C-alpha distance (Angstrom), angle and dihedral (degrees) to the residues before:
residue distance angle dihedral
X1 . . .
X2 3.79 . .
X3 3.77 123.5 .
X4 3.79 120.5 -163.7
X5 3.77 124.8 -178.4
X6 3.78 112.1 -146.4
X7 3.79 116.7 -127.4
X8 3.79 91.6 8.8
X9 3.79 118.2 119.8
X10 3.80 97.4 -124.6
X11 3.78 119.0 172.9
X12 3.80 88.0 -107.0
X13 3.80 92.9 55.3
X14 3.79 92.2 48.3
X15 3.81 93.2 48.6
X16 3.79 92.7 44.2
X17 3.80 94.5 47.5
X18 3.81 91.2 47.6
X19 3.80 90.5 49.1
X20 3.80 92.8 51.9
X21 3.79 95.0 41.5
X22 3.81 92.5 51.5
X23 3.80 89.7 49.1
X24 3.80 93.7 49.8
X25 3.79 95.9 44.4
X26 3.78 103.9 38.0
X27 3.81 104.7 29.1
X28 3.82 104.1 40.4
X29 3.80 93.6 124.4
X30 3.77 97.0 44.5
X31 3.78 114.2 108.5
X32 3.78 102.7 -142.7
X33 3.78 93.5 -165.4
X34 3.80 90.3 66.8
X35 3.80 89.8 60.9
X36 3.78 94.3 62.3
X37 3.79 111.6 110.9
X38 3.78 123.1 -133.8
X39 3.80 90.2 -112.0
X40 3.82 91.4 52.3
X41 3.81 90.0 50.6
X42 3.79 90.7 48.2
X43 3.80 91.6 50.2
X44 3.80 91.0 47.5
X45 3.80 92.3 49.2
X46 3.80 90.1 50.6
X47 3.81 89.8 49.1
X48 3.82 91.6 50.6
X49 3.80 91.5 49.6
X50 3.81 98.1 42.4
X51 3.81 104.1 39.5
X52 3.79 112.0 106.2
X53 3.78 104.5 -139.8
X54 3.78 119.4 -161.0
X55 3.78 119.3 -118.4
X56 3.81 113.1 -100.9
X57 3.81 111.6 -110.1
X58 3.78 123.7 -127.7
X59 3.80 111.6 -95.1
X60 3.78 127.3 -171.9
X61 3.80 119.0 -137.6
X62 3.81 89.8 -101.5
X63 3.80 90.2 52.1
X64 3.81 90.3 49.5
X65 3.80 90.8 51.4
X66 3.81 91.4 48.4
X67 3.81 92.2 49.0
X68 3.81 92.7 51.3
X69 3.81 92.1 46.5
X70 3.81 90.8 51.7
X71 3.80 90.2 52.5
X72 3.80 92.0 47.7
X73 3.78 90.9 51.7
X74 3.79 91.9 50.6
X75 3.79 103.1 43.3
X76 3.81 107.9 25.4
X77 3.84 94.9 79.5
X78 3.80 90.1 55.4
X79 3.80 93.1 42.1
X80 3.81 90.2 52.3
X81 3.79 91.4 48.1
X82 3.80 91.8 53.2
X83 3.81 90.9 43.1
X84 3.80 93.7 52.4
X85 3.80 90.7 50.8
X86 3.82 99.9 45.5
X87 3.81 109.3 17.9
X88 3.79 116.6 107.8
X89 3.82 97.8 -152.2
X90 3.82 95.8 37.3
X91 3.82 93.1 -135.9
X92 3.80 99.4 145.2
X93 3.80 103.2 157.6
X94 3.79 117.6 94.1
X95 3.78 132.3 -164.7
X96 3.79 111.7 -142.4
X97 3.79 127.4 -166.1
X98 3.79 135.6 170.6
X99 3.79 118.3 -135.5
X100 3.81 126.7 -159.5
X101 3.81 97.7 -121.8
X102 3.81 124.3 131.0
X103 3.80 94.8 -141.7
X104 3.81 115.4 113.7
X105 3.77 92.9 -124.2
X106 3.79 149.8 99.3
X107 3.78 132.2 -162.5
X108 3.78 145.4 -156.4
X109 3.79 116.3 -145.2
X110 3.78 144.5 153.6
X111 3.78 117.0 17.0
X112 3.80 98.6 -46.9
X113 3.81 110.0 -8.2
X114 3.81 126.2 131.8
X115 3.79 122.1 -175.1
X116 3.81 121.7 -164.8
X117 3.81 116.7 -166.5
X118 3.79 119.6 -140.5
X119 3.81 88.3 -134.7
X120 3.79 88.0 66.1
X121 3.81 94.1 53.1
X122 3.80 91.1 47.1
X123 3.80 88.8 58.5
X124 3.81 100.4 49.1
X125 3.77 129.3 82.2
X126 3.80 107.0 -163.6
X127 3.77 138.4 42.1
X128 3.82 88.2 -122.4
X129 3.80 91.7 61.6
X130 3.80 93.1 53.6
X131 3.80 90.8 42.4
X132 3.80 89.6 57.5
X133 3.81 92.4 53.8
X134 3.81 91.9 46.0
X135 3.80 92.1 48.3
X136 3.81 89.4 47.1
X137 3.81 91.5 56.5
X138 3.82 91.1 46.1
X139 3.80 87.3 51.3
X140 3.81 91.2 58.2
X141 3.80 88.1 59.9
X142 3.82 94.2 43.6
X143 3.81 89.9 53.8
X144 3.82 92.0 43.0
X145 3.80 90.7 -123.4
X146 3.82 95.0 148.9
X147 3.80 93.2 61.1
X148 3.80 92.2 41.7
X149 3.80 90.7 52.1
X150 3.81 91.1 53.5
X151 3.79 90.2 48.0
X152 3.81 93.4 50.2
X153 3.81 91.5 47.4
X154 3.79 90.4 52.4
X155 3.80 93.4 47.1
X156 3.80 90.4 48.5
X157 3.80 91.0 51.1
X158 3.80 90.7 50.8
X159 3.81 91.5 50.4
X160 3.79 89.8 46.5
X161 3.79 90.4 53.1
X162 3.80 91.2 50.4
X163 3.81 92.3 49.6
X164 3.80 92.7 42.6
X165 3.79 93.2 52.2
X166 3.80 90.2 56.7
X167 3.81 94.3 54.0
X168 3.79 116.6 88.0
X169 3.78 95.7 -159.7
X170 3.78 100.2 33.6
X171 3.75 131.7 95.8
X172 3.79 112.7 -119.0
X173 3.81 90.5 -152.0
X174 3.80 90.7 55.5
X175 3.80 90.2 48.2
X176 3.80 91.8 50.5
X177 3.81 91.1 50.1
X178 3.80 93.3 47.3
X179 3.79 91.7 45.8
X180 3.80 91.4 51.0
X181 3.80 91.0 50.6
X182 3.80 93.4 47.9
X183 3.79 91.4 45.4
X184 3.79 91.2 55.1
X185 3.81 93.4 44.4
X186 3.79 94.2 48.5
X187 3.79 95.2 85.1
X188 3.80 102.7 8.7
X189 3.82 95.3 102.0
X190 3.78 91.4 52.2
X191 3.80 91.1 48.7
X192 3.79 90.6 53.0
X193 3.81 88.9 52.5
X194 3.81 90.5 48.3
X195 3.80 90.7 49.8
X196 3.81 90.2 51.2
X197 3.80 89.5 51.8
X198 3.81 94.2 49.8
X199 3.82 90.3 45.1
X200 3.79 88.9 53.5
X201 3.82 89.7 51.7
X202 3.81 91.6 50.7
X203 3.81 92.9 49.1
X204 3.80 91.6 44.5
X205 3.78 91.8 55.4
X206 3.80 91.1 45.0
X207 3.82 88.0 54.5
X208 3.81 95.2 -119.5
X209 3.79 122.1 160.6
X210 3.81 100.8 -99.2
X211 3.79 94.9 -165.7
X212 3.79 89.5 55.2
X213 3.80 90.2 47.1
X214 3.81 90.7 52.0
X215 3.81 88.4 61.8
X216 3.81 86.0 78.4
X217 3.79 89.6 66.4
X218 3.79 90.1 49.0
X219 3.81 90.7 51.5
X220 3.79 91.6 49.1
X221 3.81 90.4 48.4
X222 3.80 90.7 54.1
X223 3.80 92.8 46.0
X224 3.82 90.9 52.3
X225 3.80 107.2 30.7
X226 3.76 118.1 -178.7
X227 3.77 143.2 116.8
X228 3.79 120.0 -9.9
X229 3.81 87.7 -131.1
X230 3.78 129.4 60.0
X231 3.81 118.2 -135.4
X232 3.79 137.3 -156.0
X233 3.82 92.6 -79.6
X234 3.82 95.5 50.0
X235 3.80 118.0 110.2
X236 3.82 92.2 -163.1
X237 3.79 135.2 32.8
X238 3.80 111.4 -98.0
X239 3.80 119.2 -92.4
X240 3.82 94.3 -103.0
X241 3.81 90.7 46.3
X242 3.82 92.3 53.2
X243 3.80 92.8 45.7
X244 3.82 91.6 47.5
X245 3.81 93.6 48.8
X246 3.81 93.0 44.7
X247 3.81 92.2 48.8
X248 3.80 90.7 48.8
X249 3.80 92.4 49.1
X250 3.81 92.2 49.5
X251 3.80 88.1 59.5
X252 3.82 91.2 46.5
X253 3.80 92.0 52.3
X254 3.78 94.6 45.6
X255 3.80 93.6 47.7
X256 3.81 98.0 40.0
X257 3.78 98.4 45.9
X258 3.80 100.0 33.5
X259 3.81 91.5 104.8
X260 3.81 90.9 60.7
X261 3.79 93.7 60.3
X262 3.80 118.2 102.8
X263 3.76 108.2 -136.7
């Protein structure tokens, strides 16, 4: 059994915070999905195809609210601890709301807002699956991805305007739009991978079952099947890429921080 003391600077917390901070500061331009080997992708694809996922139960709106509140109570202290130790802006309070939308999705926006769609909760089985998505959205704020995405979109639009103005037969508005889209896509896949990594760290500290949490990625992969590889126009790593990276990082966490567990 693992015992973690919130707001104490245990050796685990120091190692974990250093690991995340180094990743955020020194590897921001590295696209993690490109580092996945063919064998890892093959293993992930087999896992996606062979895992027997349990059917999501019916939940009333009150039950959905209660489930999300339970998750918040369990993981927010750990998320805040990680945020305070690695976040650049130090904004570690988040406003969470649930919206009645059937889409299997959630979002991070504004300075500290997280929106969970009811369609997502209707399509998950376990608390761990929803906790992963919630931690993932928190992670976008911890890593300041929302502001960076706006910045990249703006820079892309500016570059598009410059290129468009030099073309005799091109529309500058079309160039601005394309530039904005490309600017946002340039690093979006890497940010999704970073958010998955930080979410894993949050759930690890909160003593969640990481294998159960990874079932969320398998569900998402089945809901949006496609190529095993992401491409330049992809906003997220492919399903097999995310599963492969997450599975690899679970092993890294368990092996690297095993000595900090109290048996």
